[in-house]
GUTORKOL-433808 format. One record per residue: x, z, y of N, C-alpha, C, O, CB in turn. Coordinates in steps of 0.1 Angstrom, whole numbers, plus 5000, padded with zeros to 4 digits. Glycine has a CB too. Example, Ala and Ser with C-alpha at 12.3 -4.5 7.8 and 13.67 -1.06 7.14 Angstrom:
BEGIN
513250784943512350784955513250784967514250854967511350904955 512850714978513750714989512950795000513450805011514150574994 
***
This chain:
BEGIN
610115323933611315293929611615123926611215103915611415373916 612215013932612214903933612114843918612814913910613214873941 611614753913612014643902613814633899614514653890611414473911 613914603910615414573910616714703906617814693902615614523925 615814843912616914963909616414983895617315013888616915113920 615414973889614914993876615614883867616114933857613314983876 615814743868616514713858618114723862618814703852616114583853 618614743874620014803870620114943864621114983857620914823882 618915023867619415143857619515133846620515183840618615243856 618515043840618414983826619614933820620014963809617514883826 619914863828621414753822622214873820622414913809622414613836 622614943833624015023833623615113818624615123812624215143849 622715153813622415223804622715153791623415213783621115263805 622415053789622514933777624114903779624614903768621414783780 624714883786625914853788627014973786628214963783626014813801 626515053786627015193782627315193769628515213766626015313783 626515163761626115213749627215113739627314993741624315203746 628015193725628515133716627615083708626515143706629215203710 627814943700627214903690627114973678628015003671627614793687 625614993678624815063667624215003654624314883651623815103672 623615083644622614983635621514963643620814883638622015043620 621214983652619714943660620414793665619914683661619015093678 621614783672621914653677621914573662621314463659623514643686 622714633655622614563641621414473636621414363633622814663630 620214583637618714543632618414423640618014323634617614673634 618414443653618114363663618714213661618114103659618614433675 619914223661621214103657620714033644620913913643623014173652 620114103635620314073618618613993617618313883612620714263605 617814093625616214043626616313903631616013813624615114133636 616813883645616713783653617713653646617313533645617113833670 618613683643619613593632619013513619619113393615620613693625 618213623613617713553600616413433604616313323599617013673589 615713493617614713363622615513253624615313143619613913393637 616613293633617913173640618013083625617412973625620113273644 618713123613618713063601617513023598617812903596619113143593 616413033595615412973590614812823602614312713601614313113588 615212893613615312743621616312613618616012493616615712773635 617512683618618512593613618212503598618712393596619712673611 617512583589617312533574616312433578616312313574616612653562 615512483585614212363589614812213592614812113586613112423605 615612233607616212133609617512063604617711953608616312133618 618012113598618612053586618011983575618211863570619112143581 617212083571616511983559615911853559615611783549615512053554 615711813574615211683577615911573577615511453577614711683589 617411613578618411513575618311433562618611313560619611583574 617911533553618211533539617111433531617311353523618111693533 615811483539614711413539614711283546614411193538613911483544 614811273552615511123558615911003549615410893546616811153564 617111093546617711003536617210933524617410823520618411063531 616111083519615411023507614010943510613710843503615011143499 613510973519612510863525612510773526611510703523612210863532 613810733532614310623534614510503523614610383525615310653539 614610573511614910473500613310503494612810393492616610503488 612610593491611310623483610410573490609510533483610810763480 610210543506609110483512609510373519608910313529608410563521 610810323513611410193521611010163534610210073538611110053513 611510283543611410313557612610203563613510183555611710493562 612510133575612810053581614110193591613510293595611309963587 615210183593616110283604614910273616614910393620618010193610 614110223622613810273631612310373626611910473631613610153641 611910313616610910453613611810533608611410643613609710443601 612510553603613610683598613610753609613010863610615410643593 614310693621614710763631613810833638614210923645615210693638 612110783638611310863647611010993637610411083642609910783653 611311003625610811113618611711243625611111343626611011093602 613111233631613811323636613311333648613011443652615211313635 613011213657612811223672611311263673610911263685613111063680 610411283664609311343667609311493668608511543676608611303658 610411563657610411673659611011733675610511833681610911713648 612211663679612711663693611811653700612011713711613611583697 610711573699609911563710609411683713609611723724608911483708 608711763702608211893700609211973707608812033716608111933685 610311973704610912113709611612093725612312183730612112173696 611311983731611611943742610612033752611012103761611411793743 609112003745608212073752607912233749607512313757607112003749 608312253737608312373733609612473741609412583746608412363719 610512423741611812503749611212523762611312633767613312403751 610612433768610212453782609412533786609512613796609912363787 608212523777607112623778607112783774606612883778606112563771 608212733762608212883753609212963765609013093764609212883734 609812933773610913033781609913053791609613173793612612973787 609212983799608113043809607313173798607313293802606812883813 606913143789606113253785606613343779605913433775605213233778 607713333778608513473773608913553787608913673787610213433764 609113463799609513533808608013593813607913663823610513453817 607213563809605713613816605313743807604913853812604213483816 605413703793604213783786605413853776604913933768602713673777 606713833774607713923766608113823757607513723754607214073758 609513893751610613773742610113793726610213713717612513823743 609313963726609213933713608113873704608013853692609414023708 606913853717605813813713605913713710605313673700604913823719 606813633718606513473718607313403709607213283706606813403731 608613513703609113473694608613483678609113433668610213523697 607713543679607313573663606113473660605813443648606913733660 605413443674604313353677605213173670604813123660603913363698 606413133677607013063675607513023658607512913655607713093684 607813103652608413153645606813113632606913073620609213303651 605713153637604713153628604512973626604712903615603113243634 604212933638603812793643604712663638604112553636603912793657 606112683635606712613630606912653615607412563608607812603638 606612743610606912793595605212703588605312633578606913023595 604212723596602812673590603012513590602812443580601312733600 603512443602603412323601604512233592604312123589603312293614 605912343587606512283578606012263567606212163560607512323577 605212393561605012393548603712283545603412233534604612553544 603012253560602112133557602411993557601611893555601212143566 603811983559604511873558604711843545604711723542605711873564 604811943534605111903518604011833514604011763504605412033508 602511833524601411783515601111613522600111543519599911903517 602011583531601611483537601811313527602811283521602411503550 600611233529600911103524601510973528601610873521600211093522 601711013542602410893549603010903559602911023564601610803552 603710843565604410843579603810893592604510943601604810733582 602910873592601710873603601511033603601611103613600110773600 601211083591600711243593602111293592602211403599599611323580 603211253586604611333586604911353601605111463604605811243580 604911233612605311263625604611363631605011473635605211153634 603411333631602411433635602711613637602611683647601311403625 603111643623603311763616604911823620605311943622603211723599 605711683622606911743628607111763641608111813646607911683624 605911703650605811713667605511883666605811963675604311603677 604711923655604312043660605212173655605112283659602912063657 605912123646607112203643607712213651608112323653607812173635 608312103659609512123670608912193682609612253690610111973676 607412193683606712323695607512423691608212473700604812393693 607712483678607312613674609312633676609912723681606312643656 609512543672611012563671611912573683612912643686611512453663 611312453691612212453705611812563712612412593722612112313716 611012623710610812753721611312883713611612983720608912793726 611512883700612313023693613813023698614213133702612513023675 614612913697615912923699616413003713617213093713616312773697 615912933726616213013737615813153737616613243740615812963748 614513153734613913273735614813423725614813543727612413243731 615313353715615913433707617013503712617013623713616313373697 618313363718619413413727619213493736620113563739619913333733 618013493743617913553757617313713752617513813759616613463769 616713733741616313823735617513943729617414063727615513763726 618313853726619613953719620413983731620614103733620813873707 620713893739622013883750621114033757621814123760622113693762 619914043759619314153769619714283763619914373772617514153771 620014313751620314413743621914443742622314563742619614373731 622614363742624214343737624514423755624014403766625014123733 625614543749626514583761627314443766627314333759627814713756 627814453777628314363786629714313779629914193778628514433801 630514403775631914383769631814303756632714223753632714533767 630714323748630714263738629714163738629514113726630614333729 628814093748627814033744627813863742626913793738626814083753 629113823746629413693742629413683727629013593720630513653748 630113773724630613783709629013783698628713723688631813953706 628413873706627413903698626513783697625913773686626714023702 626313693707625513563709625913453702625113373698625513503722 627413443698628113373692627813413673627713333664629513403699 627713553674627113573659626213553654626013523642626913663655 625113563666623613513663623713353661623013293653622613543675 624513293669624313153665625013123654624813013649624713053675 625913203647626513183636625713193624626013153612627513273635 624613233627623113223613622813103611622313063600621413283616 623212993621622812893624623512813611622812753603623112873640 624712813609625612763599624812823586624712753576627312813601 624312933585624113003571622712923566622412903554623813203572 621912863579620212823575620612703575619612633572618812853586 621712603578622312503579623112453563623112343558623312533592 623612543559624212553546623212563537623212483528625012663544 622212653539620612663529620212533528620112493516619112753536 620112453537619312333539620112233533619412153528618912293554 621612213532622312173527622512193510622812113502623212203535 622112323509622312333492621012293486620912233475622612493485 619712313494618312263489618412103492617612033486617012343499 619112053499619311903501619811853485619311773477620611863514 621311933484621711893473621411913462621811853453622611903473 620212043461619912073445618612003443618411923433619812243442 617712053452616012023451615611893456614711833450615112123460 616211823467615511683470615611583463614811493461615811633479 616811583458617411433446616911483433617111423422619611403445 616311583433615811633415614711553411614611523399615111803414 613811523420612611463414611911353428612411363439611511603408 611211303427610111203438609811303445610111303457608711113432 609011403439608711493450609711623456609311713464607511543446 611011603451612111683460611711733472611511853474613211623464 611711633480611711673494610511743499610511813509611911563502 609211703490607811783494608011953489607312053492606111703484 609111963481609512133477610412183487610412303491610312173461 611412073493611912143503611112153516611612233524613012083505 610112093521609412123531608612303525608612403532608311973534 608312303516607812403510608212513513607512593519607812403499 609412513510610512633513610812663528611512753533612012583506 610012563534610612593550609312673554609412743564611012423563 608212673548607112783552607212913552606312993556606212773545 608412953547609413113548609013173559608413273558611213103549 609213103572609213173582607613233589607413313599610113073590 606713173582605113163589605113343584604613423591603613023580 605713373571605913543566606913593573606813703576606313583551 608113533578608813623582608313673597608613783603610213583582 607513573603606813593615606013753618605913793629605913483615 605613803608604813903609606114023610606114113618603813903596 606914013600608314073601608614123615608714243618609313963597 608714023623609314043635608414093647609014153657609913933637 606914043646606314093654606114223655605714263665605514033655 606314313644606314453643607414533640607414653641605414483634 608414463637609614533633610914563646611814643646610114433621 610714453656611914463665610914483683609814433686613214283663 611814573689611414603700611714503711612614423712611914713702 610414533720610614433732612114473740612714573737609214463744 612314393747613714373756613314483770612414453778614014153763 614114603770613514673780614314623793614214703802613414843778 615014533795615714473806614214393813613914383825617214363799 613414333802612614263806611314353812610614333822612314173795 611214453802610114533805610314593816609314633821609814623795 611614633825612114723839611714583847610814613854614114793842 611914503848611714383857610214333859609714263868612614263853 609614393847608114363851607414483856606214473858607314313839 608114593859607514703866607014813855606314903859606414653875 607414783842606814853828608114943826608714933815606514723812 608715063838609915133836610015223824610915223816610215213847 608915303822608315413813608615343800609115403791606515453817 608315243799608115173787609715133781610115143770606915033790 610115083789611815053791612515153786613215143777612415043805 612315283794613215383790613015463777613815543771613215473801 611715423772611615503756612415393746612815453736609815513749 612815263747613515213742614915213742615615193732613215133743 615415253755616715283758617215423751618215443743616715283774 616415493756616515653745616615643735617315733730615515743744 616115533725616015553714617515473708618215513698614515503710 617615373716619115333712620015423716621015433708619715203719 620015533729621415633728621215723719622215793716621815723741 619715753713619915853703620715793690621515863683618515913700 620315653686621115593675622815623679623715653670620815423674 622915613688624415633692625415763692626615773692624415593704 624115863694624516023693624716063706625316163707625816063686 624216003717624216053730622616103733621616053730624615933740 622816213740622116243747621216223759621516243771622516303747 619916153753619116083767619116153776619016273773617716053768 619316103790619216143804617616183808617616273817619716003813 616616143804615216233805614916293793615316263782614016153808 614116403796613816453786612516423778612316453767614016563790 611616363790610616273786610216143796611016133806609316353782 609216063794609015983805607816003815607215923823609015863800 607616123813606416153825607016173836608116233838605516283823 606216113846606716083859607416003863607916013874607216163863 607815893856609015803855608115683865607115613861609515763837 608415683873607015573885607115443880608115413875607315553904 606215383882606315233878606315173888605915223899605415183871 606915033888607314983902606214843899605614813889609214943905 606414773911605714623910606514513905607714493909605214553925 605814443894606514333885607114253895606914273907605414253877 607714183892608414053896607713963898606513993894609114003888 607713843904607013743905607113653891608013643883607513673918 605913613891605913503881607113413880607613383891604713413884 607613373870608713273869608013133871607013093866609513273854 609113053883608812923886610112873882611212933882608312893900 609912743878610812633874611512613883612712623881610412523871 611012593899611912563910612612673913613712633918611312523921 612612763913613312903912615012853907616012883913612513013899 614912773894616312773891617012663899618112633897616612743877 616312623908617112493918617212583927617912523936616212343925 617112703931617212773943618812773947619612783937616512923942 619212753960620912713966621512813959622712783961621312713984 621612933950622413033946622413003930623113073922621913173951 621612893928621312893911621612713910621712663899619112963905 621712653918621812503919622712433910622512353902622112463932 624012503914625412423909625212473893625612393885627112483918 624712613888624712643872623812583869624312493862624512783866 622512553871621612473867621912333863621612283852620812483877 622412273872623112123870624112113859624012023851623912063885 625012193857625812223848625712273832626312253822626412313854 624612353835624212383821623112223818623212163807623212573819 622312193825621312063819622511943814622311873804620111983835 623611933820624111823818624811883802624811803792625211773832 625412003801626112043790625112003778625311933769626512183790 623612083782622912073770622711943765622611913753621612133771 622511823777622011713774623011653765622611613754621511643785 624211643768625511593760625811653748626311583740626811593767 625611773746626411843731624811803727624811713719627212063730 623711833730622511773719622511633714622211603703621211773725 622911543724623111403721623911383710623511313701623711333731 625111433710626311363698626111453689626411413677628111363702 625411593689625411683678624011593665624211543654624811873686 623011603672621911593665621811373661621211313652620511673679 622511333670623211213668624111173658624311063653623811213677 624611313655625811273643625211283631625111203622627311363642 624611483633624511553620623311533614623211563603624711683621 622111473622621011413615621511273608620911263598619711403625 622011183610622311083601623711073593624210963588622110963608 624311193591625511183582625111123569625511023565626211323578 624211203564623711163549623511023549624110943541622411233545 622910983556622210823556623410763559623610673550621010763568 624410773570625510663571626310703559626810603554626410673585 626510803554627510763540626510703531626910593530628410903531 625710713526624610613518625010473523625610393516622710653522 624710473533625410333541626610293537626610173532625710363557 627610343537628810323532629110303517630210293512629610423537 628010313510627810303498628310403489628610363477628210203495 628410543493628010653485626810693480625910713488628310743489 626410723467625310773459624610893471625310953479625910843444 623210903469622011013473623211133471623711193481620411033461 623511153459623911313454625111313462625211403470624211353435 626011223460627411253465627511243479628411293485628411153460 626611183485626211203501626011313505626311353517625211133506 625311393496624411513501625711643500626011733507622611543488 626511593483627311703484628711673495629511763497627711733468 628811573500629911543513629511643521630211753523629911383522 628011603527627411663539627611833536628011903545625611603542 627311903523627412033521628712083524628712193530627112053509 630012023521631212053521631712033538632612103542631911973511 631211953543631411953562630812073565631512163571630611813573 629412093562628412213567629212353566629012423575626912223557 629912393557630812473558631712533566631812653568631312463552 632312423570633412443583632712513592633312603598633912303590 631412493595630612573609631012723610631212783621628712553609 631012783600631112913596632712963602632813053610630912933579 633912893598634812973605635012923619635612983628636112973598 634312803622634212723637633612903645634312983651632612533636 632512913642631813023647632813153650632913223661630613053636 633313163637634113303635635513283649635413363658634913313614 636113223649636813163660636613183674637413243681636813053658 635313133680634713113690634213243693634113273705633813013690 633913333685633313463687634613543694634513603705632713533672 635513533687636913583693637213543703637313633712637913573686 637513413706638013373718637213383728637613393740638413243717 635513393725635013383743635213503748635013523760633313363746 635813613740635913763750637613793754638113873761635113943739 638013693746639713673748639413593761639413643772640713583733 639313463759639613343770638413353784638513343796639413173761 637413373774636113383783635113243780635413163771636613393799 633813243789632813163782633813023786634612973778630713173788 633812983799634312833802635212813792634912733784635012813816 636512873790637812813786637412793769637912693764639312923789 636812873764636112883749635112743748635012683737635113033748 634512713757633412603755634212503760634112403752632012613764 635212463769635912343771636612313758636212223751636912353783 637712403753638312393741637612353730638112253724638712493739 636712383727635812313718634812203720634312143711635112403714 634612173731633912083732634911943734634411833732632912113742 636411953737637311863739637611843723637811733719638511913750 637711953715637811903700637011853693637411773684638011983693 635811873695634711793691635011633693634811553685633611843699 635411623707635511483710636811403702636911283701635711473725 637411483698638711453694638211413674638411313667639911633699 637511513672637111493657635811413658635011423648636711643649 635511333667634211243668634711143666634211073658633211243679 635811093671636510963669637410953656637510843650637510933681 637911053652638711063638637511013625637510923616639211263636 636311123628635411053615634610943619634010903609634311153608 634310883630634110733632635110643626634710543621634010703648 636410673626637010583619638010613607639110553605637710523629 637510713599638210763589637610663573636510613572637810953590 638410653565638010553556638410643541639410713542639010393559 637910633531638210733521637610903519637410983528639510733523 637410923507637011043506637611153514637011213523637011073493 638811163512639811283519639811283534639811383540641411263515 639711153540639511143556637911173557637611273564639810963564 637211133552635811163557635611303554634711343562634611073550 635911373548635711543548636311583557635711643565636211633536 637911553560638511623567637911623581637511713587639811593567 638011493583637111483596636211543597636311653603636611373599 634811503592634011563594633911743591633011813595633111483589 634711783586634711953587635311993599635012103604635612023575 636311903605636611913620635911913629636011973640637311833625 634811823625633911793637632711903637632011933647633311643634 632711953626631512063623632212173629631512223637631012083608 633212223627634212333631634012353646633712463650635812283629 634212213656634912243666633312233676633212283687636412133669 632212143667631012133674630412273677630012323687630112043666 630412333664629112483658630112583670629512673676629212573633 631412543671631712683680631412653695630912743701633512723679 631612523700630912493712629612523712629112553724631012383714 628612523701627212573702627412723703626912763714626112543690 627812803697628212923699628412963713627813053718629112943692 629212883719629712923735629012893744628812953754631012873740 628512783741626712753750625912873751625712943760625512643741 625612873738624512983737624713133745623913193751624513023721 625913153744626213253749626313273766626313383772627213293742 626413153771626713113784625213093790624913113801627612993786 624413053781623112983791622313133793621713133804621812843781 622113243786621013313793621313393803620613443812620213393785 622813423800623613513811623713453824623713523835625113533807 623613313823623513273838622713303851623113293863623413173837 621313333846620213373851620013513854620713603847619213323843 619113543864618713713864617613703855617213603851618213793879 617113843852616613903839615013793841614613733832616414123840 614313803856613113753857613113613852612013573848612613763870 614113543852614313393853615113353838615213233833615513353868 615413453832616313423820615613333810616113223807616813573813 614713363806614213263795613613143802613613033796613113343785 613213153812613013003818614112953823613912833827612112993830 615212983824616212923827616912843814617112723814617113033833 617112963801617312903792616612813782617112743774617812973788 615012823786614112753777614312563786614512453780612212853780 614112573798614612473802615612373799615412253795614812493809 616912463801618112393799618112333787618612223786619012473800 617512403775617312353762616212263759616312183749617112473754 615212243766614612133771615012013774614811903767614412163778 615512023787616211893786617311843778617611723779616511873795 618011933770618811883759618111823751618511723747619611963753 616911873747616011803738615711693738615311633728615111843736 615711613754615311493756616611403752616411283750614811493770 617711443750618911373744618911393729619411303721620311443751 618411483726618111513707616911433702616711413690617511693702 616111363713615011253708615511133708615211053700613711243717 616511123717617210973725618110923713618110803710618311013740 618811043706620011023698619810953687620410853684620511133694 618811023680618210963664618010803666618310713657616311053660 617310773678616910633679617810533684617510413683615810633688 619210603691620410493692621110473684621910373684621110523700 620910583672622010553659621610423655622610353654621910653646 620310353652620210223644621010113652621910063646618710183641 620710083664621209983674622609963674623109853673620910023686 623410113677624810133677625110103664626010023662625310273681 624610153652625510143641625109973638625909923630625310263627 624309923642624309773639625209683647625809583643622909723641 625309733659626209683670627809703669628509613672625809753682 628309803664629609843662630009923651631109963649630009893672 628809943643629510073633629510183636629210233647630810063630 630010273624630310413627631310393637631010443648630810503615 632510333639633710363650633310363666633910433674634810243649 632010243670631310263679630610363682630810423692630910193679 629610413673628910533671629410623679629110663690628910583659 630710663669631210813672632310803682632710893689631810903657 632710703683633110703703632210703713632810723724633810583710 630810673714629610693722629810853720630210913730628110603717 629610943707629311073708630611103715630411163725628811153694 631911093712633011143718633011153732633611243738633911073715 632211043738632111043753631211143759631211203769631610903758 630411143751629411253756630011383757629811443767628111263748 630611433746631411523746632611543756632911653761631611523735 633311433758634311473774633411483788633911533798635611313777 632111423789631411483800631111583800631211643811630611443804 630611663785630311813787631111893790630912003793629811873779 632611833788633711923789634111973803634412083806634911863783 633811833814633911863825632911923832633111973843634111773830 631611933827630312033833630912163830631212253838628612023826 631312183816631712323811632712413823632712523827632612293795 633412293827634212383839634012433855634712473864635312323840 632112373854631312433865630912543862630612613872630312373869 630612593852629912743849630712833856631912833859629912793831 629612963859630013073864630613153851630013153841628913143870 632013213854632213313843631613433843631613503853633413333842 631113493831630213593833630813703821630013783816628513523832 631813683818632613753809632813913812633713943821633913673809 632114003805632314133808631314183823631414293829634114143809 630514063826629814133836628014203833627514153823629814013849 627514273839626414343834625414233839625514173849626114493840 624414213831623414123833622014193845621514303843622814083818 621814113854621014173865619614133865618814183873621514133878 
***
């Protein structure tokens, strides 16, 4: 029996399942890790604002705190995807949580900028690898008819984590001179959670079948079928032939003629969305402080803006199966471009909060659609590699964005800065139109 036949057979059985408690456990377990990731990334925006005052950092020095983490994320995303396609989704998922959780906790003990930059780079290695692996993992369990919606729900955990970061930023960071240290200490929680992930979640059966481990894949599929109240097709796994594993994933395979256009579109999308998102949201608390709002009020505004992420995900989750991936992604990216211009030109508390909430709503809805579209673009043997490299290219933009913010602010202020972000969103709209529509199609 060939690897291709095994994978298709496993795929068909997974796609035929209803949503069960086992699916909920996989989604929830992965989503909690996702939320913890978001909490870590979100915390740094509040820590930068606090340390800029406490350590009297120049804008360029503050921007390097964010960019160091994103440099690690660029490497982590690229390497993590390759490792997940070779060694499995679950193992890499757990390892990445452990790496960045421990490094975040250690960041609470630093005494200067140099040590913080090193640890933020290590944090980025773990965080960058985890996100594309988690979305790949969940997509490979999800039935085709609801796959996009489940990935948007997974991405919605980002809003939960970012809201937790905003709460910590609002309540903990300004509470004392060591508030930022306590914030980092809370970020060590993923190190404990990694052990739960390692032993509590099954490996992806699609990946197992693609690696010639069909008997193991059938065991997991039968368990899911039993949870759905269905009689398994095999009474046992005895006699199930093993097939030759798929070739080791290579980055060059992403640029094969059949995949070239998809890869190019995804890389442009990830670059543009990362540049605008991280350029804006990492700096929003600091920008508000520079406009005359005190630290507590700035953090309060950011918390309110963050809450708009949740309805953004909810609407995207519905539209992605009703409209499809391309239409949903392009619509939310266009809304992000308009909201960016409005935020950059807003004056007064009401206008700032309203425009910020619109930016949050559309931008995070776009992220949900992008994470849904990315892993399903590639076949199983290349899925994590493709998702990881797309994310890695995006992280290059997230390195550049925080560094670009201070000179853009100095040259033209917030209006120019957010017009630049809007331009990147507009380019992403065009790239989204070239994606292959995968709504309702089985993963290969």
